[in-house]
ROKOLNU-17665 format. One record per residue: z, x, y of N, C-alpha, C in turn; residue in one letter. Coordinates in steps of 0.05 Angstrom, whole numbers, padded with zeros to 5 digits, always signed. Each point is the difference from the previous one (the first is absolute). Layout:
residues N
ZXYZXYZXYa
...
//
This chain:
residues 353
+00006+00016-00025-00005-00018+00019+00001+00019+00028x
-00020-00003+00023-00003+00012+00023+00023+00002+00014x
+00016+00009+00008+00025+00013+00014-00007-00012+00032x
+00021-00024+00019-00004-00003+00015+00004+00022+00028x
-00027-00003+00011-00006+00021+00028+00011-00008+00021x
+00015+00009+00023+00014-00006+00015-00017+00015+00025x
+00008-00017+00021-00016+00004+00022+00015+00020+00021x
-00016+00019+00008+00028+00025+00013-00004-00022+00022x
+00024+00021+00021+00012-00011+00018-00027+00009+00027x
-00012+00020-00008-00014+00017+00016-00032-00016+00003x
-00007-00018-00020-00026-00015+00006+00010-00024+00010x
+00010-00010+00020+00000-00034+00017-00018-00009+00000x
-00020-00014-00014-00021-00008+00002+00012-00017+00019x
+00014-00016+00003+00004-00027+00015+00004+00010+00027x
-00010+00035+00008+00004-00001+00031-00033+00011+00006x
-00017-00002-00023-00016+00013+00007-00022-00014+00020x
-00012+00016+00024-00025-00019+00000-00017+00001-00004x
-00037-00003+00007-00014+00000-00006-00023+00015+00006x
-00020+00004-00021-00024+00024+00018-00018-00026+00015x
-00003+00007+00020-00015-00012+00016-00041-00001+00002x
+00000+00023-00016-00018+00004+00002-00027-00015-00029x
+00014-00020+00006-00016-00024-00034-00007-00028+00016x
-00014-00019-00006-00010-00019+00010+00021-00015-00011x
+00013-00025+00024+00018-00013-00016-00008-00031+00011x
+00006-00018-00022-00004-00029+00010+00018-00015+00019x
-00010-00005+00017+00024-00015+00026-00008-00030+00002x
-00016-00007-00006-00007-00033-00001-00016-00010-00013x
-00002-00022-00012-00021-00011-00018-00029-00012+00023x
-00020+00001-00006-00017-00012+00028-00003-00023+00010x
+00006-00015-00024+00007-00034+00015+00022+00006+00017x
+00020+00024-00001+00021-00010+00026+00002+00012+00026x
-00028+00010-00005-00009+00021+00035-00022-00031+00005x
+00009-00012+00023-00021-00021+00015-00003+00011+00023x
+00002-00019+00017-00009-00009+00029+00032+00021+00013x
+00016-00010-00019+00032+00009+00023-00003+00022-00009x
+00004+00024+00022+00021+00024-00021+00021-00006-00015x
+00004+00017-00020+00019+00003-00024+00017+00027+00010x
+00027-00007+00000+00015+00033-00002+00006+00000-00037x
-00001+00023+00003+00012+00015-00029+00010+00026+00007x
+00010+00014-00015+00024+00019-00001-00011+00013-00020x
-00011+00025-00008+00009+00019-00021+00016+00030+00009x
+00017-00001-00017+00015+00022-00003+00002+00010+00028x
+00025-00030+00016+00004+00005+00025-00016+00011+00030x
-00030-00014-00012-00014+00006+00029-00007-00032-00012x
-00003-00010+00027-00005-00026+00014-00020+00004+00006x
-00021-00017-00011-00028+00000-00001-00017-00028+00004x
-00017-00006+00019-00014-00027+00004-00028+00002-00004x
-00001-00019-00019-00024+00007-00017-00015-00031+00018x
-00022+00002+00013-00026-00028+00011-00024+00004-00011x
-00014-00025+00005-00032-00002-00003-00011-00005+00024x
-00024+00018+00004-00009+00002+00023-00027-00028+00002x
-00017-00006+00025-00015-00022-00009-00019-00002-00019x
-00002+00021-00011-00029+00005-00029+00024+00003-00021x
+00024-00011+00001+00012+00008-00024+00006+00019-00018x
-00001+00032+00023-00001+00023-00011+00044-00001+00006x
+00006+00015-00029+00031-00002+00011+00006+00033+00005x
+00020-00003+00015+00010+00027+00018+00031-00004+00001x
+00001+00028-00003+00044+00007-00001+00007+00019+00017x
+00016-00012+00017+00013+00015+00022+00036-00005-00004x
+00008+00031+00018+00024-00007+00001+00015-00023+00021x
+00012-00015-00018+00007-00018+00018+00021-00002+00022x
-00011+00011+00018+00013+00009+00030-00010+00005+00021x
+00000-00012+00012-00011-00005+00033+00018+00019+00012x
-00020+00023+00009+00013+00021+00018+00015-00003+00024x
-00015-00023+00008+00015-00005+00028+00026-00015-00001x
+00012-00010-00014+00028-00013+00004+00003+00006-00040x
-00011+00006-00015+00012+00010-00019+00005-00025-00024x
-00016-00025+00011+00006-00026-00012-00018-00008-00023x
-00008-00012-00021-00015+00000-00031-00024-00013+00017x
-00024+00018-00008-00026-00011+00006-00013-00018-00018x
+00025-00009-00025-00012-00016-00015+00010-00032+00004x
+00021+00000+00022+00001-00029+00016-00022-00008+00016x
-00023+00023+00000-00015-00006+00022-00026-00020-00009x
-00032+00004+00006-00015-00013-00009-00024+00021-00006x
-00026-00014-00009-00027+00019-00002-00018-00009+00026x
-00011+00008+00014-00015-00003+00021-00028+00012-00004x
-00021-00015-00011-00024+00018-00010+00004+00024-00022x
-00003+00024+00011+00005+00030-00019+00031+00007+00004x
+00011-00003+00026+00032+00010+00005+00022-00013-00003x
+00014+00009-00003+00032-00016-00015+00021+00003+00029x
+00003-00029+00010+00006-00005+00024+00039-00001-00005x
+00016+00019+00026+00027-00007-00013+00010-00027+00022x
+00020-00012-00018+00010-00031+00009+00014+00011+00031x
+00007+00016+00008+00020+00008+00014-00018-00008+00030x
-00015+00024+00002-00012+00007+00023-00029-00002+00002x
-00016-00005-00027-00021+00002+00003-00020+00028+00002x
+00019+00012-00016-00018+00026-00002-00010+00004-00015x
-00030+00003-00008-00018-00002-00026-00010+00031-00012x
-00001+00005-00015-00006+00026-00023-00015-00006-00017x
-00017+00020+00000-00020+00009-00017+00004+00001-00032x
-00013-00001-00017+00004+00011-00027+00006+00029-00005x
+00000+00013+00020+00001+00019-00001+00031+00023+00012x
+00020-00030+00015+00026+00002+00013-00012+00003+00014x
-00019+00010+00022-00001+00007+00035+00015-00032+00006x
-00003+00005+00032+00004-00032+00018-00030+00008+00006x
-00007-00030+00005-00030-00006+00006+00006-00012+00022x
+00022-00024+00012+00003-00019+00014+00031+00004+00006x
-00004-00002+00033+00030-00015+00007-00007-00022+00020x
+00012-00027+00002-00014-00026+00010+00003+00004+00027x
+00033+00014+00010-00004-00003+00027-00003+00036+00009x
-00023+00017-00007+00000+00026+00004-00013-00010+00039x
+00010+00017+00013-00012+00008+00026-00036+00010+00007x
-00003-00001+00011-00030+00012+00011+00008+00030-00008x
+00023+00013+00014-00005+00031+00007+00027+00010-00026x
+00000-00018-00021+00019+00007-00014-00021+00007-00031x
+00006+00020-00010-00013+00013-00027+00014-00020-00019x
-00012+00000-00035+00008-00014-00017+00022+00024-00011x
+00026-00012-00009+00024+00025-00011-00011+00017-00018x
+00006+00023+00000-00002+00019-00021+00010-00001-00023x
-00002-00026-00018+00026+00008-00017-00026-00011-00032x
+00018+00008-00016-00011-00008-00024+00012+00002-00022x
+00001-00029-00016+00016-00001-00026-00018+00014-00026x
+00019-00002-00022-00013+00003-00025-00018-00017-00004x
-00030+00011-00010-00008-00017-00029-00006+00009-00025x
-00004-00026-00006+00008+00015-00034-00029-00007-00023x
-00007+00016-00017-00019-00012-00016-00008-00018-00024x
-00004-00029+00010-00005-00014-00017-00024-00013-00009x
-00001-00010-00035-00016-00003-00008+00006-00028-00025x
-00031-00021+00013+00014-00027-00013-00011+00004-00026x
+00012-00003-00026-00006+00006-00020+00005-00007-00031x
-00016-00025-00002+00013-00009-00040+00026-00022+00015x
-00009-00014+00017+00024-00020+00015+00017+00009+00018x
+00007+00025-00004+00020+00004+00025-00006+00031+00016x
+00023-00002+00021-00003+00019+00019+00009+00028-00008x
-00009+00020-00005+00009+00031-00007-00004+00014+00033x
+00032+00009-00004+00000+00018+00026+00002+00029+00001x
-00005+00018+00008+00013+00031-00004+00014+00008+00018x
+00021+00001+00001+00018+00014+00017+00009+00027+00010x
-00013+00019-00019-00002+00027-00006-00015+00012+00023x
-00015+00026-00006-00015+00018+00022-00018-00005-00012x
-00011-00002+00026-00028-00010-00003-00023+00025-00007x
+00010+00018+00008-00017+00023-00009+00003+00005-00029x
+00015+00002-00013+00011-00007-00024-00025-00023-00019x
+00009-00027+00013-00019-00019-00014-00022+00015+00000x
-00019+00000+00028-00026+00005-00001-00016+00033-00015x
+00033+00012-00008-00016+00034-00008+00000-00012-00030x
+00016-00014-00011+00004-00001-00027-00008-00022-00008x
-00014-00017+00012-00021-00021+00004+00024-00028-00026x
+00021+00000+00013+00011-00018-00016-00006-00031+00002x
+00000-00010-00024-00006-00028-00002+00031-00018-00010x
-00003-00028+00011+00019-00024-00015-00002-00004-00031x
+00019-00011-00008-00002+00009-00036-00016-00026-00002x
-00027+00006-00026-00020-00021-00005+00010-00020-00015x
-00007-00027+00003+00010-00015-00018-00023-00022+00005x
-00018+00016-00025-00027-00017-00009-00007-00025-00005x
+00033-00007-00014-00005-00028-00014-00003-00029+00031x
+00018+00006+00018-00004-00019+00028-00019-00011+00003x
-00029+00019-00014-00026-00010+00006-00014-00012-00026x
+00005+00012-00012-00009-00005-00030+00004-00029-00007x
-00024-00019-00018+00003-00019-00002+00019-00007-00024x
-00001+00018-00008+00014-00008-00033+00031+00005+00001x
+00010+00000+00025+00036+00003+00006+00011-00020+00013x
+00020-00011-00006+00011-00027+00017+00025+00020+00019x
-00001-00003+00020+00027+00021+00020+00023-00028+00005x
+00022+00010-00005+00031-00020+00013+00006+00028+00018x
+00006-00008+00023+00018+00011+00014+00029+00001+00013x
+00019+00009-00007+00023-00005+00008+00009+00019+00021x
+00013-00002+00020+00017+00014+00006+00030+00009+00006x
+00005+00026+00002+00027+00011-00011+00012+00006+00020x
+00021-00019+00015+00019+00018+00016+00020+00007-00008x
+00015+00026+00004+00033+00006-00013+00005+00021+00018x
+00024-00016-00001+00024+00024+00027+00008+00026-00019x
-00014+00010-00010-00003+00029-00024-00015+00019+00019x
+00011+00020-00009-00016+00028-00002-00028-00001-00012x
-00021+00007+00000-00029-00005-00011+00010+00016-00028x
+00016+00025-00005+00001+00008-00023+00013-00024-00023x
+00018-00016+00005+00012-00015-00022-00030-00019-00010x
-00019-00011+00020-00019-00014-00008-00013+00011-00017x
-00011+00024+00006-00015+00023-00018+00011+00005-00027x
+00023-00004+00003+00011+00005-00028+00007-00021-00019x
+00004-00024+00006-00004-00020-00012-00034-00010-00011x
-00005+00015+00015-00040-00010-00006-00003+00017-00023x
+00016+00029-00004-00014+00017-00028+00018-00001-00013x
+00019-00020-00001+00019+00007-00015+00002-00028-00015x
-00011-00011-00023-00021-00009-00015+00023-00012-00020x
+00022+00018-00005+00021-00011-00013+00027-00025+00015x
-00018-00004+00028+00013-00019+00012-00008-00027-00009x
-00021-00005-00015-00013-00024-00023+00031-00024-00002x
+00015+00018-00001+00029-00021-00011+00001-00017+00021x
+00002+00011+00020+00003-00024+00031-00017-00024+00002x
-00019+00003-00006-00018-00025+00003-00001-00020-00032x
+00020-00010-00009+00001-00011-00011-00020-00031-00001x
-00002-00005+00026-00006-00036-00006-00030+00008+00015x
-00014+00025+00008-00029+00002+00019-00009+00035-00023x
+00013+00001-00029-00012+00020-00015-00033+00004-00007x
-00008+00023+00012-00027+00007-00008+00003+00019-00023x
+00022+00016-00005-00004+00015-00023+00033+00006-00014x
+00004+00009-00021+00026+00011-00005-00003+00028-00018x
+00008+00004-00003+00012+00026-00023-00013+00023+00012x
-00003+00013+00024-00013+00019+00005+00017+00025-00011x
-00022+00019-00007+00007+00024-00013-00014+00022+00022x
+00018+00023+00013-00023+00015+00020-00012+00025-00027x
-00022+00007+00006-00014+00012-00020-00010+00032+00010x
-00009-00008+00026-00002+00024+00010-00011-00002+00027x
-00002+00023+00018+00011-00001+00033-00020+00022+00009x
-00019+00003+00017-00015+00017+00013+00010+00002+00029x
+00001+00028+00011+00008-00006+00031-00016+00030+00005x
-00008-00008+00031-00020+00021+00014+00014-00005+00040x
-00006+00014+00007+00012+00003+00032-00004-00032+00013x
-00009-00016-00013-00012-00017+00014+00006-00032-00019x
+00008+00001-00025-00002-00022-00007+00018+00006-00032x
+00017-00022-00004+00010+00004-00029-00013-00030-00009x
+00004+00010-00033-00020-00025-00018+00023+00008-00025x
+00003-00034+00009+00022-00001-00035-00018-00020-00019x
-00001+00008-00033-00007-00018-00013+00016-00006-00015x
-00002-00026+00000+00022-00015-00022-00012-00014-00023x
+00015-00012-00020-00015-00019-00022+00014-00022+00005x
-00009-00026+00001+00028-00024+00003-00021-00027-00015x
+00019-00016+00005-00009-00022-00015-00007-00019+00015x
-00025-00011+00012-00008-00014+00015+00007-00037-00013x
+00005-00019+00027-00003-00027-00010-00027-00013+00008x
-00018+00014+00016-00029-00012+00000-00018+00014-00011x
-00018-00017-00006-00034+00007-00004-00015-00019+00007x
-00015+00014+00009-00016-00008+00022-00033+00004-00019x
-00006-00027-00018-00025+00011-00014-00014-00022-00003x
+00003-00028+00004-00010-00017-00009+00009-00022+00031x
-00026-00021+00008+00009-00011+00028+00026-00017-00003x
+00007-00012-00027+00026-00019+00010+00021+00023-00007x
-00002+00020-00008+00021+00018+00003+00006+00012+00025x
-00008+00000+00022+00015+00004+00032+00012-00032-00006x
+00014-00016-00005+00020-00017+00002+00024+00014-00006x
-00008+00023-00016+00031+00013-00017+00028+00010+00032x
-00028+00000+00023+00014+00007+00026+00016-00022+00016x
+00000-00025-00008+00016-00028+00000+00014-00011-00012x
-00005+00008-00028+00025-00010-00020+00008+00018-00019x
+00020+00008+00002+00009+00020-00011+00008-00003-00030x
+00001-00025-00008-00002-00012-00032-00024+00014-00017x
-00020+00008+00014-00035+00006-00009+00002+00033-00002x
+00033+00011+00012-00013+00024-00002+00007+00016-00027x
-00019+00025-00003+00012+00012-00028-00004+00039-00002x
+00022+00004-00007+00001+00037+00003-00025+00014-00019x
-00008+00022+00026-00020+00012-00032+00007+00030+00026x
-00005+00015-00022+00006+00033+00013-00025+00007+00014x
+00000+00010+00032-00010+00005+00016+00006+00027+00019x
-00013+00018+00013+00000+00023+00008+00011-00003+00024x
+00021+00002+00015+00015-00010+00023-00007+00034+00018x
-00020+00000+00011+00008+00023+00025+00003+00000+00028x
+00022+00019+00010+00010-00009+00035-00006+00023+00010x
-00008+00007+00021-00013+00032+00020+00016-00006+00022x
+00007+00019+00006+00011+00001+00031-00015+00014+00017x
-00023-00014+00012-00022+00017+00018+00008-00005+00026x
+00007+00028+00008+00013-00003+00025-00007-00003+00019x
+00006-00025+00020+00035-00014-00008-00015-00018-00004x
-00019-00014-00019+00004-00026-00010-00001+00007-00034x
+00003-00027-00011+00003-00001-00028-00016-00024-00010x
-00008+00015-00022-00024-00024-00028+00003+00005-00020x
+00002-00022-00009+00010-00013-00038-00027-00012-00007x
+00006+00013-00026-00027-00029-00018+00017+00003-00031x
-00002-00029-00001+00015-00013-00027-00034-00007-00019x
-00002+00021-00017-00016-00007-00012-00031+00001+00007x
-00015-00023-00007-00032-00012+00017+00008-00019+00014x
+00012-00006+00009+00001-00022+00002+00008-00012+00031x
+00025+00029+00014+00011-00007+00017+00003+00029+00021x
-00009-00005+00019+00008+00020+00023+00021-00002+00018x
+00016+00008+00016+00023+00002+00013+00007+00024+00018x
-00007-00003+00032-00004+00022+00021+00023-00018+00014x
+00017+00024+00008+00019+00000+00013-00005+00018+00031x
-00008-00008+00023-00008+00014+00024+00029+00003+00025x
+00007+00033-00003+00024-00011+00021+00002+00005+00028x
+00013-00011+00009+00008-00003+00035+00029+00014+00005x
+00019+00016-00003+00012+00018+00000+00010-00009+00034x
+00027-00012+00008+00005-00014+00019+00022+00026+00015x
+00009+00005-00018+00026+00022+00011+00021+00001-00028x
+00021+00015+00004+00013+00013-00014+00021-00027-00014x
-00004-00019+00008+00011-00026-00018-00013-00027-00004x
-00021+00000+00008-00029-00018+00007-00021+00000-00018x
-00016-00009-00020-00022+00003-00008-00024-00023+00001x
-00022+00007+00004-00019-00025+00003-00015+00008-00023x
-00015-00013-00024-00026-00002-00015-00011-00018-00006x
-00024+00000-00010-00012-00019-00010-00012+00001-00021x
+00007-00024-00026+00002+00010-00033-00028-00021+00004x
-00023+00011-00018-00020-00008-00002-00005+00001-00034x
-00006-00025-00012+00000-00007-00029-00026-00008+00000x
-00004+00012-00020-00035-00009-00006-00002-00005-00027x
-00007-00027-00003-00014-00005-00038-00028-00002-00002x
-00010+00017-00019-00019+00006-00011-00011-00017-00009x
-00024-00020+00008-00029-00003-00015-00017+00004-00019x
+00003+00023+00003-00021+00024-00016-00005-00012-00041x
+00019-00017-00005+00002+00003-00022-00018-00032-00008x
-00014-00012+00025-00013-00029-00002-00029+00011+00006x
-00013+00009-00016-00034+00008-00002-00015-00019+00008x
+00009-00018-00007-00017-00034+00009-00002-00002+00039x
+00031+00002+00008-00002+00005+00017-00016+00013+00023x
-00011+00027-00012-00016+00013+00013-00022-00003+00003x
-00020-00017-00011-00021-00010+00003-00003-00021+00015x
+00018-00003+00017-00003-00025+00014-00009+00005+00031x
-00007-00008+00014-00009+00009+00032+00019+00013+00014x
+00002+00016+00007+00024+00015+00022+00010-00023+00017x
-00011-00015+00014+00013-00014+00018+00019-00022-00018x
-00006-00009-00020+00018-00016-00018+00020+00019-00011x
-00004+00020-00003+00024+00022-00014+00016+00005+00032x
-00006+00014+00025+00010-00003+00017+00014-00025+00003x
-00007-00025+00003+00017-00023-00001+00022-00001-00011x
+00005+00013-00027+00015-00005-00027+00016+00018+00011x
+00000+00024+00009+00013+00027+00009+00011-00007+00026x
-00004-00017+00017+00009-00004+00026+00015-00037-00007x
-00008-00012-00011+00018-00024-00012+00023+00006-00012x
+00000+00025-00018+00027+00007-00012+00013+00014+00008x
-00005+00015+00019+00020+00019+00018+00024-00015+00006x
+00025+00024-00018+00027-00011+00007+00006-00014-00013x
-00017-00001-00028+00007-00020-00024+00035+00006-00003x
+00007+00021-00011+00012+00015-00012+00027+00003+00029x
-00003-00017+00006+00023+00009+00037+00030-00007-00020x
+00008-00030-00001+00026+00002-00016+00006+00021-00021x
-00011+00011-00015+00006+00014-00018-00002+00030+00018x
-00011+00015+00019+00004+00022+00013+00025-00007+00022x
-00004-00018+00006+00029-00007+00021+00029+00002-00011x
-00004-00011-00021+00028-00002-00018+00003+00028-00006x
-00017+00023-00006+00000+00030-00010+00012+00015+00021x
-00009-00012+00020+00023+00019+00029+00013-00013+00011x
+00006-00023+00002+00028-00013+00003+00025+00017-00022x
-00008+00006-00022+00019+00017-00019+00000+00022+00007x
-00021+00010+00007+00005+00032+00001+00004+00005+00026x
+00002-00012+00023+00006-00003+00027+00041+00005+00003x
+00005-00024-00012+00023-00003-00012+00016+00033-00005x
-00008+00013-00022+00018+00022-00015-00012+00025+00028x
-00030-00002+00003-00001+00020+00023+00019+00006+00021x
+00008-00024+00016+00027-00007+00015+00020+00012-00008x
+00007-00010-00019+00029+00004-00013-00002+00032+00003x
-00019+00011-00012+00001+00030-00004+00004+00011+00030x
-00018-00011+00021+00007+00018+00032+00026-00004+00000x
+00014-00030-00002+00026+00000+00007+00014+00012-00010x
+00009+00003-00030+00012+00019-00014-00002+00024+00008x
-00019+00019+00009-00013+00023+00009+00019+00000+00036x
+00000-00021+00008+00009+00000+00036+00034+00002-00008x
+00007-00014-00012+00027+00001-00008+00014+00022-00010x
-00019+00008-00018+00016+00021-00015-00023+00028-00008x
-00008+00012+00034-00018+00017-00020-00006+00032-00010x
+00033-00001-00005+00007+00029-00014-00005-00008-00034x
-00005-00026-00011+00001-00005-00024-00035+00006+00002x
+00000+00005-00026-00030+00002-00020-00003-00003-00023x
-00018-00018-00001-00009-00012-00024-00010+00018-00028x
+00006-00012-00028-00011+00011-00016-00031-00015-00009x
-00018+00021-00008-00027-00005+00000-00010+00001-00026x
-00009-00012-00026-00012+00006-00019-00017-00002+00004x
-00016-00004+00018-00039-00010-00004-00002+00028+00018x
-00011+00016-00017-00015+00024+00012-00030+00001+00015x
-00010-00021-00002-00018+00002+00022+00012-00010+00025x
+00022-00002+00009+00005-00005+00029+00007+00018+00010x
+00021+00026-00020-00008+00028+00010-00026+00005+00013x
-00014+00003-00014-00028+00006+00015-00005-00019+00025x
+00002-00027+00003-00005-00012+00023+00020+00017+00024x
+00020+00000-00007+00018+00005+00023-00001+00035+00007x
-00019+00015-00016-00012+00022+00009-00017-00003+00011x
-00020-00009-00006-00024-00015+00015+00011-00004+00032x
+00011-00018-00002+00011-00007+00026+00006+00015+00021x
+00024+00014-00012+00005+00034+00013-00015+00011+00013x
-00021+00013-00012-00023+00005+00002-00018-00004+00016x
+00000-00025+00008-00024-00012+00011+00024-00002+00033x
+00023-00004-00004+00003-00006+00024+00016+00028+00021x
+00003+00015-00021-00007+00031+00016-00023+00019+00011x
-00019-00026-00008-00026+00011+00014-00012-00015+00030x
+00016-00012+00007-00005-00017+00023+00006+00011+00027x
//
C-alpha cells in the first residue's frame, strides 16, 4: 500500500499567484452585450464591451479622471464613455473626447491599459500578461474543436466558488472524489494507472466504471433517467493544461473547465460538457442544416446533471478553503500521486509570471 504523502509547509499552494502569460476566459460571449461588463481576473478590474461593429474590447476598469469604474458607462460608437463626466476612450485606452473641453485646451495625456481579447468558441478570452511574450511565442487560447462540431452537444455551467483556484484544479484532477456524487454519478471505481507531465501540463490516466454508454438513439435517455444506466469499464483521462482542464470519459463525453482566477480566495470557471453523437452514423447522412438544428436545440440538455455536480463540488471546495483560512498551519495527507504533479506544475508556472 502506498504510504501517505504529506504536503510540506514550504509548498503553500494556497498562496500561489498565476502565470499571467496565458489566455484566460473572463466571460461567455452572450454575457457581453451593449452594456459594458465588469470582470475581475487575478485582482485586475477589467471592463469588457462591444463597439458598434460588435467587436469585443477590454480595458482597465478605471477612468483616469476620477478613478471611477468605466463599466458604469456606456458605448458610443467605437468609444467607451465614462458615466461620471462623459470622458470617452478608444479601445487602446487613450482619451478621445472630453465634452466640456475648452477651445484652448488639449485632451489630457492619459492612457489606461488595454488587453488583448479574442472571441472564440462562445467565450471571451483575455491575455493579461506581457504582450511581447504573447507575440513572440504566438500564444493561442485552448482549442475547443467540439464547440462547432455538429457531432457534439454542449452544456455549460458556471462555477463560482469562494476558494483559491488550486482547490478547484485538485478537485478536477482527483477522480477518486466520485464518491461525493452519489446522486449525479457519471463514473465510479476510478483507478489511477499512469501520469505524464511536462512544463505546461499534467495528464492523469484512470480506469473507471462509467454509468453511461451513448451508442443508440434511445440511450440518450440515460442522461435523464438514472434507472436506465448500466456500469461498464471506460478510460477516464484528465489533463491540467495550464491554466485550464480537460477530461474524456470513454468515447461519449468530453469536458472542459476554463479558469478565471479572481484572487486568492475566489475563482470563477466555465464547465463545458460535450455529449458525442459520433455513434449515430445515420445522423451523419442528414443535411447539415438539420444536424445544426439538432445541435442547437439540444444545447444545455445535460444542465441538471452538470449543475448538480458543480453544487456538490463547490460545497467541498469552499469548505477546504475555509478550513485553510481557519488553520493554515494544518497540512493534509494526500494519497493521489497525480496531485503532487499538479501542485508542482502550479508552483512552477506561478514562478514564471
